[in-house]
C-alpha positions in Angstrom: -67.5 -64.8 24.4 -65.1 -62.7 22.4 -61.4 -63.1 23.2 -59.6 -59.9 24.1 -56.1 -59.2 23.0 -53.7 -56.5 24.1 -53.7 -53.6 26.5 -56.4 -51.0 26.6 -54.0 -48.7 24.8 -53.3 -51.2 22.0 -57.0 -51.9 21.6 -57.9 -48.2 21.3 -55.1 -47.6 18.7 -56.1 -50.8 16.7 -59.8 -49.7 16.7 -59.0 -46.3 15.3 -56.8 -47.9 12.6 -59.7 -50.2 11.6 -62.3 -47.5 11.2 -60.8 -45.2 8.5 -64.3 -44.1 7.3 -64.9 -42.5 10.7 -61.8 -40.3 10.1 -62.9 -38.6 7.0 -63.2 -34.8 7.3 -66.8 -33.7 7.3 -68.9 -30.6 7.9 -72.1 -32.4 8.4 -73.2 -32.9 12.0 -74.8 -36.1 13.2 -78.5 -35.8 14.0 -79.7 -35.4 17.6 -81.3 -38.9 17.2 -78.0 -40.5 16.1 -76.1 -38.9 19.0 -78.8 -40.0 21.5 -78.6 -43.6 20.1 -74.7 -43.6 20.2 -74.6 -42.0 23.7 -77.7 -43.3 25.5 -78.7 -41.7 28.8 -77.9 -45.0 30.6 -74.2 -44.5 29.7 -73.7 -40.8 29.8 -75.0 -37.4 28.9 -73.1 -35.3 26.5 -73.7 -31.8 25.2 -72.7 -30.6 21.7 -70.3 -28.0 23.2 -67.6 -30.6 22.6 -67.4 -29.6 18.9 -68.8 -30.5 15.5 -69.8 -34.2 16.0 -69.7 -35.9 12.5 -69.7 -39.6 13.5 -71.5 -41.4 16.4 -71.7 -45.2 16.6 -71.1 -48.0 19.1 -67.9 -49.9 18.9 -66.3 -52.7 20.9 -63.4 -52.1 23.3 -62.4 -54.8 25.7 -65.5 -56.8 24.8 -67.9 -53.9 25.8 -69.9 -51.7 23.5 -68.8 -48.1 23.9 -69.8 -44.8 22.3 -67.4 -43.8 19.4 -67.6 -40.2 18.4 -65.7 -38.1 15.9 -65.4 -34.3 16.1 -63.7 -32.0 13.6 -60.5 -30.5 14.9 -58.1 -27.9 13.5 -56.1 -30.5 11.6 -58.8 -33.1 10.9 -61.1 -35.6 12.6 -60.6 -36.4 16.3 -61.8 -39.7 17.7 -63.5 -39.8 21.1 -64.2 -43.1 22.9 -66.4 -43.0 26.0 -65.4 -46.0 28.2 -67.4 -45.8 31.4 -66.3 -49.2 32.6 -62.6 -48.9 31.8 -61.0 -47.4 34.9 -57.4 -46.2 34.4 -55.2 -45.0 37.3 -53.7 -42.1 35.4 -53.6 -40.3 32.0 -52.0 -42.6 29.4 -50.4 -41.3 26.2 -51.3 -43.0 22.9 -48.7 -43.0 20.2 -49.5 -44.4 16.7 -47.8 -44.1 13.4 -49.9 -41.1 12.2 -51.9 -40.4 15.3 -51.5 -39.5 18.9 -53.8 -39.2 21.8 -54.5 -39.8 25.5 -56.7 -41.9 27.7 -58.0 -39.8 30.6 -59.3 -41.2 33.8 -62.9 -39.9 34.4 -64.6 -41.1 37.5 -64.9 -44.9 37.4 -64.2 -44.9 33.6 -62.0 -43.3 31.0 -62.2 -41.3 27.8 -59.8 -41.7 24.9 -59.1 -38.8 22.6 -57.1 -39.4 19.4 -56.2 -37.1 16.6 -53.6 -36.3 13.9 -50.0 -36.1 15.2 -50.1 -32.3 14.8 -53.6 -31.8 16.3 -53.6 -29.6 19.4 -55.6 -31.9 21.7 -55.3 -29.9 25.0 -58.3 -27.7 24.4 -60.3 -30.6 23.0 -59.6 -32.6 26.2 -61.0 -29.9 28.4 -64.1 -29.5 26.1 -64.7 -33.3 26.2 -64.3 -33.4 30.0 -66.7 -30.5 30.4 -69.3 -32.1 28.0 -69.6 -35.6 29.3 -71.2 -36.8 32.5 -71.4 -40.6 33.3 -74.8 -42.0 34.2 -73.4 -45.2 35.6 
């Protein structure tokens, strides 16, 4: 079994730092098939109202595969990690060298939203919360 190091916040920041290819600006949306594969119905349903989704894959957080999405924000790419099995008691701020974000409690899970330090994330947060519904 994979050994887990650090808090959830540290793991999320480290993951974003280790996937620079996901953070390249793009105007090409992922296909419906790619989105369905990255966010299978057994985990959640998500509509495209969240924004222009340009990256959709699985990644590992706390030893669990979670959907990793990237949408295009005003100042650049914004990472969204859907973590249905990572319950957090309250919203937690993320503060990296060049990025900032938040982990939001959502039902029995959480959603991390991370962008450029200057990215206005408040509207993105509401769009994500309105676009995602857990299946589990």
